[in-house]
ZAKOL-381039 format. One record per residue (C-alpha): residue in three letters; x, y, z. Coordinates in steps of 0.05 Angstrom, whole numbers, padded with zeros to 5 digits, always signed. Each point is the difference from the previous one (the first is absolute). Layout:
BEGIN
alaXYZ...
//
This chain:
BEGIN
met+00364+00842-00019ser-00065-00014+00039ser-00056-00043-00025val-00046+00059+00003asn+00007+00046-00059pro+00041+00060+00016leu-00023+00071-00016val+00025+00030-00062ser+00005+00076-00006val-00002+00018-00075val+00034+00067-00012ile-00021+00038-00064pro+00040+00065-00016ser-00042+00047-00043trp+00006+00070-00031asn-00055+00025-00041gly-00019-00073-00013arg-00074-00003+00012his-00013-00028-00068his+00050-00057+00017leu-00028-00011+00065glu-00069-00011-00031thr+00026-00065-00027cys+00053-00019+00053leu-00047+00003+00063pro-00058-00042-00023ala+00050-00052-00027leu+00037+00000+00070phe-00068-00010+00033arg-00012-00060-00039gln+00058-00038+00032thr-00013-00071+00025tyr+00047+00012+00058thr-00019+00030+00070pro+00014+00038+00038phe+00028+00060-00032glu+00000+00075+00006val+00011+00052-00053ile+00036+00065+00010val+00004+00052-00051val+00057+00052+00007asp-00020+00060-00043asn+00058+00042-00022gly-00035+00072-00002ser-00051-00021-00058gln-00040+00057-00033asp-00050-00046-00033gly-00051-00008+00054thr+00030-00069+00026leu-00008+00017+00072thr-00075+00017-00003trp-00013-00056-00047leu+00034-00050+00049ser-00034+00026+00059thr-00069-00003-00033lys+00006-00065-00043trp+00052-00040+00041pro-00009+00018+00075his+00030-00065+00018val+00063+00013-00031arg+00052+00033+00045leu+00028+00067-00024val+00066+00035+00011ala+00000+00067-00032leu+00066+00038-00014arg+00003+00070-00018his+00046-00007-00059asn+00025-00050-00051tyr+00061-00031+00041gly+00012-00055-00048val-00012-00076+00009ala+00050-00015+00053arg-00031+00050+00046ala-00073-00024-00013phe+00026-00070+00015asn+00031+00017+00064glu-00065+00040+00023gly-00043-00063-00019leu+00051-00043+00040lys-00006+00043+00063ala-00074-00004-00004ala-00004-00077-00015arg-00027-00045+00052gly+00015-00064-00034ala+00057-00054+00009leu+00008+00002-00075val-00001+00060-00044ala-00019+00000-00074leu+00023+00057-00042leu-00045+00012-00063asn+00002+00056-00055asn-00062+00034-00013asp+00000-00014-00071thr-00007-00078+00009glu-00055-00052+00003pro+00015-00061+00041glu-00035-00067-00014pro-00045-00026+00057gly+00052-00048+00022trp+00060+00048+00001leu+00002+00009+00077ala-00013-00071+00014ala+00055-00023-00043leu+00051+00051+00030val-00014-00021+00072ala+00004-00075-00018ala+00066+00012-00030leu+00025+00031+00066gln-00031-00056+00035arg+00039-00053-00042his+00070+00037+00005ser+00012+00019+00073gly+00063+00034-00018ala-00027+00049-00051gly-00017+00069+00020met-00025+00022-00067val-00044-00029-00053ala-00002+00020-00074cys-00058-00011-00044lys-00015-00010-00074ile-00017+00069-00027arg-00030+00004-00073val-00011+00057-00045trp-00067+00032+00006asp-00018+00011-00070asp+00039-00066-00026arg-00019-00048+00051val+00040-00056-00031arg+00064+00041+00008leu+00043+00004+00063his+00023+00063+00036ala+00034-00036+00056ala+00013-00070+00031gly+00041+00026+00057asp+00061+00045-00007phe+00071-00012-00016tyr+00064+00039+00014thr+00064-00018-00039leu+00073+00001+00021ser+00010+00062-00046gly-00050+00041+00044arg-00061-00005-00048pro-00070-00010+00032gly-00058-00027-00040asn-00066-00040-00002arg+00006-00075-00022gly-00039-00016-00062val-00016+00076-00015trp-00044+00003-00067glu+00008-00075-00009val-00063-00039-00017asp-00020-00044+00060arg+00004-00070-00026gly+00012-00031+00068gln+00075+00014-00001tyr-00005+00033+00069asp-00050-00050+00031gln+00048-00028+00049glu+00002+00021+00074glu+00072+00023+00012asp+00050+00048+00033val+00008+00068-00032phe+00042+00064+00016gly-00060+00042+00019pro-00077+00017-00013cys-00022+00053-00047gly-00027+00054+00045ala-00062+00007-00044ala-00026-00064+00037ala+00035-00034+00056leu-00008-00029+00069tyr+00045+00010+00059arg+00007-00025+00071arg-00009+00058+00046glu+00062-00024+00041leu+00041+00008-00061phe-00008+00078+00002asp+00006-00006+00079asp+00070-00032-00015ile+00031+00041-00060gly-00045+00066+00008leu-00050+00031-00047phe+00007+00024-00074asp+00053+00050-00011glu-00037+00066-00017arg+00066+00027-00037phe-00021-00042-00055gly-00066+00035-00009ser-00030-00046-00054tyr+00032-00055-00043leu+00049-00054+00024glu-00022+00011+00076asp-00025-00071-00005val+00068-00022-00023asp+00034+00035+00056val-00046-00038+00051ala+00016-00068-00039trp+00074+00011+00008arg-00001+00018+00075ala-00048-00060+00014gln+00043-00048-00041arg+00063+00023+00038ala-00035-00010+00064gly-00021-00070-00016trp-00071+00009-00023arg-00013-00041-00058cys-00053+00023-00058val-00044-00059-00030tyr-00039+00009-00065thr-00067-00030-00006pro-00033-00007-00068gln-00070-00013+00027ala-00004+00076+00025ile-00020+00036-00061val-00010+00075-00010tyr-00009+00044-00060his+00036+00063-00006lys-00010+00067-00039val+00075+00006-00011ser+00025+00070+00011ala-00076+00027+00004thr+00023+00040+00062gly+00070+00016-00023gly+00046-00012-00057gly+00028+00052-00047pro+00060+00045+00013leu-00012+00006+00075ala+00004-00078+00003ser+00064-00002-00040phe+00031+00055+00046tyr-00015-00039+00065thr+00019-00065-00031gly+00066+00025-00021arg+00017+00032+00065asn-00029-00054+00044trp+00038-00056-00036leu+00064+00035+00026tyr-00032+00008+00067val-00012-00071+00007leu+00076-00015-00024ala+00027+00042+00055lys-00046-00017+00055asp-00016-00074-00007tyr+00052-00035-00050pro+00049-00036+00050tyr+00073+00024-00004ala+00027-00068-00007leu-00042-00009-00066trp+00026+00072-00020arg+00067-00023+00002arg-00013-00062-00042his-00043+00033-00052trp+00012+00075-00004arg+00023-00006-00072thr-00068-00030-00020ile-00036+00052+00040val+00034+00056-00034arg-00013-00031-00070glu-00073-00005+00017gln-00004+00075+00020trp+00040+00020-00064arg-00051-00042-00044val-00060+00040+00033thr+00039+00064-00012thr+00015-00013-00072asp-00068-00026-00015ala-00030+00066+00030leu+00051+00040-00037arg-00021-00035-00070ala-00072+00022+00017trp+00018+00069+00022arg-00058+00033-00038gly-00050-00037+00045glu-00020+00032+00065ala+00000-00066+00039ala+00073-00012-00024arg+00022+00068+00024ala-00036-00013+00065arg+00034-00066+00009leu+00066+00036-00007lys-00016+00054+00050gly-00021-00054+00049gln+00065-00038-00011leu+00036+00065+00020ala-00044+00014+00060gly+00013-00072+00020phe+00073+00006-00009leu+00002+00065+00045gly-00038-00038+00053met+00037-00059+00000pro+00045+00023+00062arg-00061+00016+00040met-00034-00070-00014ala+00070-00035+00008trp-00004+00028+00075ala-00065-00038+00007his+00036-00064-00021arg+00032-00001+00066his-00067-00014+00031val-00020-00054-00052ser+00066-00036+00013ala-00011-00001+00073gln-00068-00035-00011thr+00032-00051-00049arg-00004-00073+00020val+00011-00033-00067asp+00070-00010-00029ala+00023+00031-00070asp+00006-00066-00032thr-00075-00016+00015leu-00022+00064-00029glu+00042-00008-00059arg-00035-00067-00012leu-00069+00033+00006leu+00019+00052-00049arg+00028-00047-00050ala-00065-00039+00005
//
């Protein structure tokens, strides 16, 4: 990477999120790093976001979509508009510390083989508690956030390789998307970042976690509830069908089936809850959609440059 600071394009998807942007944007423009541009991709908001941005934040680039197409489409529209060699994705319901961007870029400069950087995300209204210290993915097919809900006692203060970044706040090299393609809009929202992490890892792009880049996140402020349960249940199976290597399927299919059965039985026990019923519906939709996503597996396999044993070691870690 050049000694001259590369331009970073910060892409923020938003839907009826003006009240979140009122905190996010001022924090973003307090960053110690330069140069960067900010692109807000508005998903058909009805809360006056467009007028407010054009009046109060004329230096913010705006991509206005007619409808709410989901996070994956918003990220893609932002990536198409981005001019930077590096692209940061940031939820509108976040507040980055002033050194956030500088720490992310510095991590990429230290790790030339990395294409993604994960940061330390803390819970907005309980700032000693973690939401994510990078993402993990298990051999049983379970995605998750490292350290979620743990009190931050420094247990994740080591810079190290992880499976992927949490899409609420992450940095990517632009060339990574040139290599593997953009976000898969079939995911809509939820686990679209896991799909990208899988494709990137299989293509040889590492992800490094840096604890110096800190963001506070209003967890599920723009999502959550039954809708999130549905898409998580569905997209969990989409990822398994599209991204999980067949060599690992053959080794661990029993573990994968047990994990899905555990999720199903947990939801059945909580059947009276709307979120539990939505999770079951999502699992059914995911199961029915697996053949279509398995067709996309051929393209992911064609881009794979990392052997199954290396990927298995990553998942075990």
